[in-house]
NULUM-16710 format. One record per residue (C-alpha): residue in one letter; x, y, z. Coordinates in nm, 3 decimals, padded with zeros to 5 digits. Example, Ala and Ser with C-alpha at 12.3 -4.5 7.8 and 13.67 -1.06 7.14 Angstrom:
[r "A"; [01.230; -00.450; 00.780]] [r "S"; [01.367; -00.106; 00.714]] 
This chain:
[r "X"; [-01.058; -00.667; 01.562]] [r "X"; [-01.371; -00.815; 01.721]] [r "X"; [-01.323; -01.180; 01.809]] [r "X"; [-01.602; -01.221; 02.065]] [r "X"; [-01.785; -01.492; 01.861]] [r "X"; [-01.930; -01.730; 02.118]] [r "X"; [-01.893; -02.098; 02.020]] [r "X"; [-02.215; -02.292; 01.937]] [r "X"; [-02.071; -02.639; 01.941]] [r "X"; [-01.886; -02.854; 02.203]] [r "X"; [-01.511; -02.790; 02.191]] [r "X"; [-01.466; -03.172; 02.191]] [r "X"; [-01.643; -03.207; 01.858]] [r "X"; [-01.461; -02.907; 01.716]] [r "X"; [-01.119; -03.048; 01.813]] [r "X"; [-01.203; -03.405; 01.681]] [r "X"; [-01.331; -03.273; 01.354]] [r "X"; [-01.023; -03.058; 01.309]] [r "X"; [-00.798; -03.361; 01.390]] [r "X"; [-00.988; -03.562; 01.132]] [r "X"; [-00.916; -03.295; 00.871]] [r "X"; [-00.551; -03.279; 00.958]] [r "X"; [-00.511; -03.654; 00.912]] [r "X"; [-00.692; -03.661; 00.576]] [r "X"; [-00.493; -03.646; 00.257]] [r "X"; [-00.781; -03.649; 00.005]] [r "X"; [-01.088; -03.439; 00.083]] [r "X"; [-01.407; -03.409; -00.128]] [r "X"; [-01.639; -03.110; -00.082]] [r "X"; [-02.008; -03.155; -00.174]] [r "X"; [-02.307; -02.907; -00.204]] [r "X"; [-02.658; -02.942; -00.320]] [r "X"; [-02.799; -02.952; -00.677]] [r "X"; [-02.848; -02.604; -00.838]] [r "X"; [-02.575; -02.477; -00.607]] [r "X"; [-02.614; -02.113; -00.502]] [r "X"; [-02.372; -01.851; -00.377]] [r "X"; [-02.394; -01.971; -00.016]] [r "X"; [-02.295; -02.337; -00.098]] [r "X"; [-02.034; -02.236; -00.350]] [r "X"; [-01.880; -01.977; -00.137]] [r "X"; [-01.856; -02.224; 00.150]] [r "X"; [-01.684; -02.481; -00.079]] [r "X"; [-01.444; -02.219; -00.216]] [r "X"; [-01.342; -02.108; 00.137]] [r "X"; [-01.285; -02.465; 00.247]] [r "X"; [-01.105; -02.574; -00.060]] [r "X"; [-00.868; -02.282; -00.026]] [r "X"; [-00.797; -02.365; 00.334]] [r "X"; [-00.750; -02.728; 00.272]] [r "X"; [-00.530; -02.694; -00.036]] [r "X"; [-00.305; -02.452; 00.154]] [r "X"; [-00.270; -02.733; 00.417]] [r "X"; [-00.146; -02.969; 00.140]] [r "X"; [-00.468; -03.159; 00.087]] [r "X"; [-00.591; -03.300; -00.254]] [r "X"; [-00.935; -03.143; -00.289]] [r "X"; [-01.219; -03.197; -00.522]] [r "X"; [-01.545; -03.002; -00.518]] [r "X"; [-01.849; -03.176; -00.669]] [r "X"; [-02.184; -03.030; -00.764]] [r "X"; [-02.461; -03.257; -00.894]] [r "X"; [-02.526; -03.002; -01.182]] [r "X"; [-02.415; -02.670; -01.304]] [r "X"; [-02.443; -02.378; -01.063]] [r "X"; [-02.730; -02.127; -01.098]] [r "X"; [-02.480; -01.861; -01.190]] [r "X"; [-02.106; -01.808; -01.181]] [r "X"; [-01.919; -01.638; -00.897]] [r "X"; [-01.583; -01.457; -00.924]] [r "X"; [-01.436; -01.697; -00.666]] [r "X"; [-01.453; -02.069; -00.723]] [r "X"; [-01.267; -02.383; -00.592]] [r "X"; [-00.962; -02.474; -00.808]] [r "X"; [-01.112; -02.817; -00.900]] [r "X"; [-01.488; -02.835; -00.965]] [r "X"; [-01.655; -03.150; -01.107]] [r "X"; [-02.009; -03.197; -01.210]] [r "X"; [-02.176; -03.523; -01.111]] [r "X"; [-01.849; -03.724; -01.116]] [r "X"; [-01.542; -03.788; -00.901]] [r "X"; [-01.185; -03.865; -00.980]] [r "X"; [-01.031; -03.925; -00.638]] [r "X"; [-01.135; -04.164; -00.359]] [r "X"; [-01.145; -03.933; -00.061]] [r "X"; [-01.074; -04.023; 00.295]] [r "X"; [-01.293; -03.741; 00.412]] [r "X"; [-01.606; -03.573; 00.282]] [r "X"; [-01.730; -03.234; 00.388]] [r "X"; [-02.087; -03.152; 00.278]] [r "X"; [-02.213; -02.797; 00.304]] [r "X"; [-02.547; -02.620; 00.271]] [r "X"; [-02.739; -02.943; 00.195]] [r "X"; [-03.035; -03.066; 00.389]] [r "X"; [-03.077; -03.409; 00.231]] [r "X"; [-02.817; -03.645; 00.090]] [r "X"; [-03.042; -03.705; -00.212]] [r "X"; [-02.965; -03.344; -00.321]] [r "X"; [-02.590; -03.412; -00.344]] [r "X"; [-02.361; -03.622; -00.562]] [r "X"; [-02.319; -03.927; -00.340]] [r "X"; [-02.229; -04.248; -00.518]] [r "X"; [-02.211; -04.581; -00.331]] [r "X"; [-01.835; -04.547; -00.294]] [r "X"; [-01.888; -04.251; -00.063]] [r "X"; [-02.110; -04.427; 00.182]] [r "X"; [-01.850; -04.555; 00.421]] [r "X"; [-01.621; -04.240; 00.412]] [r "X"; [-01.628; -04.019; 00.713]] [r "X"; [-01.833; -03.705; 00.669]] [r "X"; [-01.850; -03.362; 00.825]] [r "X"; [-02.193; -03.204; 00.774]] [r "X"; [-02.202; -02.811; 00.787]] [r "X"; [-02.555; -02.659; 00.732]] [r "X"; [-02.823; -02.427; 00.854]] [r "X"; [-03.137; -02.588; 00.727]] [r "X"; [-03.394; -02.677; 00.981]] [r "X"; [-03.486; -02.982; 00.767]] [r "X"; [-03.136; -03.127; 00.765]] [r "X"; [-03.158; -03.503; 00.781]] [r "X"; [-02.788; -03.594; 00.697]] [r "X"; [-02.602; -03.805; 00.956]] [r "X"; [-02.235; -03.738; 00.928]] [r "X"; [-01.957; -03.833; 01.175]] [r "X"; [-01.976; -03.465; 01.280]] [r "X"; [-02.292; -03.256; 01.227]] [r "X"; [-02.260; -02.887; 01.268]] [r "X"; [-02.617; -02.773; 01.186]] [r "X"; [-02.744; -02.438; 01.313]] [r "X"; [-03.093; -02.359; 01.193]] [r "X"; [-03.057; -02.011; 01.357]] [r "X"; [-02.787; -01.917; 01.112]] [r "X"; [-02.871; -01.698; 00.821]] [r "X"; [-02.656; -01.903; 00.590]] [r "X"; [-02.417; -02.202; 00.581]] [r "X"; [-02.134; -01.953; 00.541]] [r "X"; [-02.230; -01.801; 00.882]] [r "X"; [-02.216; -02.143; 01.040]] [r "X"; [-01.892; -02.223; 00.861]] [r "X"; [-01.736; -01.910; 00.997]] [r "X"; [-01.818; -02.020; 01.354]] [r "X"; [-01.648; -02.357; 01.287]] [r "X"; [-01.338; -02.230; 01.113]] [r "X"; [-01.296; -01.964; 01.391]] [r "X"; [-01.305; -02.248; 01.642]] [r "X"; [-01.067; -02.463; 01.448]] [r "X"; [-00.816; -02.185; 01.406]] [r "X"; [-00.914; -01.821; 01.361]] [r "X"; [-00.591; -01.739; 01.170]] [r "X"; [-00.721; -01.951; 00.881]] [r "X"; [-00.971; -01.669; 00.801]] [r "X"; [-00.759; -01.444; 00.580]] [r "X"; [-00.901; -01.179; 00.340]] [r "X"; [-00.983; -01.435; 00.067]] [r "X"; [-01.166; -01.666; 00.308]] [r "X"; [-01.341; -01.370; 00.454]] [r "X"; [-01.458; -01.250; 00.117]] [r "X"; [-01.616; -01.598; 00.043]] [r "X"; [-01.781; -01.627; 00.375]] [r "X"; [-01.932; -01.274; 00.361]] [r "X"; [-02.048; -01.338; 00.005]] [r "X"; [-02.244; -01.648; 00.118]] [r "X"; [-02.396; -01.462; 00.413]] [r "X"; [-02.502; -01.170; 00.197]] [r "X"; [-02.660; -01.400; -00.063]] [r "X"; [-02.863; -01.612; 00.177]] [r "X"; [-02.971; -01.318; 00.401]] [r "X"; [-03.056; -01.116; 00.093]] [r "X"; [-02.814; -00.845; 00.208]] [r "X"; [-02.945; -00.868; 00.575]] [r "X"; [-03.303; -00.848; 00.479]] [r "X"; [-03.436; -01.197; 00.586]] [r "X"; [-03.590; -01.279; 00.918]] [r "X"; [-03.296; -01.514; 00.988]] [r "X"; [-03.060; -01.220; 01.008]] [r "X"; [-02.964; -01.188; 01.375]] [r "X"; [-02.723; -00.986; 01.590]] [r "X"; [-02.476; -01.276; 01.552]] [r "X"; [-02.508; -01.255; 01.168]] [r "X"; [-02.415; -00.887; 01.177]] [r "X"; [-02.138; -00.943; 01.435]] [r "X"; [-01.983; -01.208; 01.209]] [r "X"; [-02.018; -00.984; 00.909]] [r "X"; [-01.833; -00.707; 01.088]] [r "X"; [-01.559; -00.954; 01.183]] [r "X"; [-01.517; -01.055; 00.814]] [r "X"; [-01.507; -00.693; 00.697]] [r "X"; [-01.235; -00.628; 00.959]] [r "X"; [-01.039; -00.919; 00.795]] [r "X"; [-01.062; -00.746; 00.464]] [r "X"; [-01.385; -00.840; 00.296]] [r "X"; [-01.547; -00.546; 00.114]] [r "X"; [-01.919; -00.550; 00.181]] [r "X"; [-02.007; -00.296; -00.089]] [r "X"; [-01.813; -00.472; -00.365]] [r "X"; [-01.969; -00.809; -00.272]] [r "X"; [-02.313; -00.656; -00.262]] [r "X"; [-02.256; -00.505; -00.607]] [r "X"; [-02.135; -00.844; -00.741]] [r "X"; [-02.443; -01.016; -00.619]] [r "X"; [-02.714; -00.760; -00.702]] [r "X"; [-02.591; -00.515; -00.973]] [r "X"; [-02.613; -00.747; -01.271]] [r "X"; [-02.957; -00.658; -01.394]] [r "X"; [-02.929; -00.553; -01.762]] [r "X"; [-03.227; -00.384; -01.941]] [r "X"; [-03.341; -00.728; -02.068]] [r "X"; [-03.377; -00.853; -01.703]] [r "X"; [-03.562; -00.532; -01.598]] [r "X"; [-03.799; -00.599; -01.884]] [r "X"; [-03.843; -00.957; -01.776]] [r "X"; [-03.931; -00.845; -01.421]] [r "X"; [-04.178; -00.594; -01.550]] [r "X"; [-04.356; -00.874; -01.746]] [r "X"; [-04.349; -01.113; -01.454]] [r "X"; [-04.478; -00.853; -01.206]] [r "X"; [-04.767; -00.777; -01.438]] [r "X"; [-04.886; -01.135; -01.380]] [r "X"; [-04.876; -01.144; -00.994]] [r "X"; [-05.171; -01.352; -00.861]] [r "X"; [-05.317; -01.317; -00.513]] [r "X"; [-05.481; -01.580; -00.302]] [r "X"; [-05.853; -01.515; -00.201]] [r "X"; [-05.740; -01.403; 00.142]] [r "X"; [-05.480; -01.170; -00.022]] [r "X"; [-05.216; -01.314; 00.220]] [r "X"; [-05.026; -01.491; -00.052]] [r "X"; [-04.888; -01.386; -00.382]] [r "X"; [-04.717; -01.578; -00.654]] [r "X"; [-04.566; -01.545; -01.007]] [r "X"; [-04.498; -01.795; -01.286]] [r "X"; [-04.181; -01.788; -01.505]] [r "X"; [-04.162; -02.024; -01.804]] [r "X"; [-03.863; -02.119; -02.018]] [r "X"; [-04.011; -01.905; -02.300]] [r "X"; [-04.000; -01.599; -02.070]] [r "X"; [-03.639; -01.669; -01.992]] [r "X"; [-03.528; -01.731; -02.348]] [r "X"; [-03.709; -01.425; -02.467]] [r "X"; [-03.524; -01.211; -02.214]] [r "X"; [-03.197; -01.406; -02.270]] [r "X"; [-03.192; -01.449; -01.886]] [r "X"; [-03.051; -01.705; -01.648]] [r "X"; [-03.198; -01.821; -01.312]] [r "X"; [-02.970; -01.573; -01.134]] [r "X"; [-03.181; -01.301; -01.301]] [r "X"; [-03.457; -01.385; -01.053]] [r "X"; [-03.259; -01.333; -00.736]] [r "X"; [-03.451; -01.100; -00.508]] [r "X"; [-03.783; -01.126; -00.699]] [r "X"; [-03.960; -01.314; -00.412]] [r "X"; [-03.863; -01.055; -00.158]] [r "X"; [-03.975; -00.769; -00.393]] [r "X"; [-04.318; -00.932; -00.429]] [r "X"; [-04.329; -00.972; -00.056]] [r "X"; [-04.335; -00.590; -00.022]] [r "X"; [-04.701; -00.590; -00.136]] [r "X"; [-04.902; -00.463; 00.162]] [r "X"; [-05.055; -00.745; 00.373]] [r "X"; [-04.869; -01.031; 00.204]] [r "X"; [-04.741; -01.307; 00.417]] [r "X"; [-04.625; -01.577; 00.170]] [r "X"; [-04.469; -01.541; -00.177]] [r "X"; [-04.395; -01.812; -00.422]] [r "X"; [-04.211; -01.807; -00.754]] [r "X"; [-04.278; -02.095; -00.992]] [r "X"; [-03.994; -02.149; -01.234]] [r "X"; [-04.003; -02.395; -01.529]] [r "X"; [-03.657; -02.545; -01.571]] [r "X"; [-03.505; -02.644; -01.907]] [r "X"; [-03.547; -03.005; -01.794]] [r "X"; [-03.923; -02.974; -01.764]] [r "X"; [-03.932; -02.977; -01.375]] [r "X"; [-04.087; -02.697; -01.176]] [r "X"; [-03.881; -02.520; -00.912]] [r "X"; [-04.089; -02.333; -00.644]] [r "X"; [-03.929; -02.086; -00.407]] [r "X"; [-04.118; -01.976; -00.096]] [r "X"; [-04.062; -01.676; 00.133]] [r "X"; [-04.286; -01.570; 00.424]] [r "X"; [-04.314; -01.331; 00.717]] [r "X"; [-04.533; -01.549; 00.948]] [r "X"; [-04.627; -01.889; 00.793]] [r "X"; [-04.390; -02.184; 00.825]] [r "X"; [-04.305; -02.247; 00.463]] [r "X"; [-04.064; -02.526; 00.556]] [r "X"; [-04.362; -02.729; 00.672]] [r "X"; [-04.541; -02.641; 00.343]] [r "X"; [-04.244; -02.745; 00.137]] [r "X"; [-04.210; -03.071; 00.334]] [r "X"; [-04.548; -03.181; 00.203]] [r "X"; [-04.392; -03.192; -00.143]] [r "X"; [-04.059; -03.348; -00.046]] [r "X"; [-03.881; -03.009; -00.010]] [r "X"; [-03.760; -02.806; 00.279]] [r "X"; [-03.541; -02.525; 00.400]] [r "X"; [-03.622; -02.279; 00.677]] [r "X"; [-03.933; -02.153; 00.850]] [r "X"; [-03.947; -01.837; 00.640]] [r "X"; [-03.764; -01.948; 00.329]] [r "X"; [-03.796; -02.291; 00.166]] [r "X"; [-03.820; -02.463; -00.177]] [r "X"; [-03.933; -02.766; -00.373]] [r "X"; [-03.889; -02.923; -00.715]] [r "X"; [-04.187; -03.092; -00.883]] [r "X"; [-04.165; -03.325; -01.178]] [r "X"; [-04.502; -03.261; -01.330]] [r "X"; [-04.667; -03.027; -01.584]] [r "X"; [-04.626; -02.661; -01.501]] [r "X"; [-04.998; -02.564; -01.474]] [r "X"; [-05.072; -02.870; -01.260]] [r "X"; [-04.781; -02.791; -01.023]] [r "X"; [-04.906; -02.428; -00.983]] [r "X"; [-05.254; -02.539; -00.914]] [r "X"; [-05.154; -02.800; -00.664]] [r "X"; [-04.927; -02.569; -00.462]] [r "X"; [-05.128; -02.251; -00.468]] [r "X"; [-05.434; -02.444; -00.333]] [r "X"; [-05.237; -02.480; -00.008]] [r "X"; [-05.121; -02.126; 00.030]] [r "X"; [-05.296; -01.903; 00.299]] 
């Protein structure tokens, strides 16, 4: 089995963070609002490891996940907590405002594990690697340094699931040699890449294909023809009986248009807000998202706007190349 995974963090921090975990009895795991497969998979892997070590573990999301995964933490709460933890581990979250973080949590020690370039969270320990394709890739590095034997088949499945989701099955520009090396390591530990890929991508029923066909018929191009975008309303989703997970991969598909650099999907949520997801080949869309209070990575970022749908589309597309 390949174990030549070079450490990215100082061993002093690794050892001290592991000691902090070993001394904790009640641990709370946090991820961002609208949690995706990367954040949820990271939480599931950590919850499993911590519970096997005898810890009382709660996982808290600010709202319901975008879509269900086959593997989930044993205790998941939505926007509430039942225990007072002595340690918090937050994953895949760039800003604390995107997590459930009541006043009672402020003085509790925190371990921050993430891969967003825009991460502004200040934990006691901050393991943030913007070069990682996913939070689960970064989490693998940390768990491997804590104790590689913790990564059994179940943990490997979760970590590979998160990597596959955020790398769009190794298609994003953030996919590196290290990403593939870690994926191989996880496969050698029992994770089945094909089954996980099928779980994430083979869920498009005829209604979803019909939805995509309608959306793709409305693709708009910027005057320079370097940007493309689509708009999805709640009426579109209800007509197709679709969920947000039905749109996974749509941005990348649009990006296959010849000459396109930036793609954007505008999604009207059931709460009236507008979620915008950016992908790019050259342009720094993290910088673009930051202008609207969002963020992410250089070539993949997102924002949420609390304003009328048409206004949000007009405001954002005016800044696209």
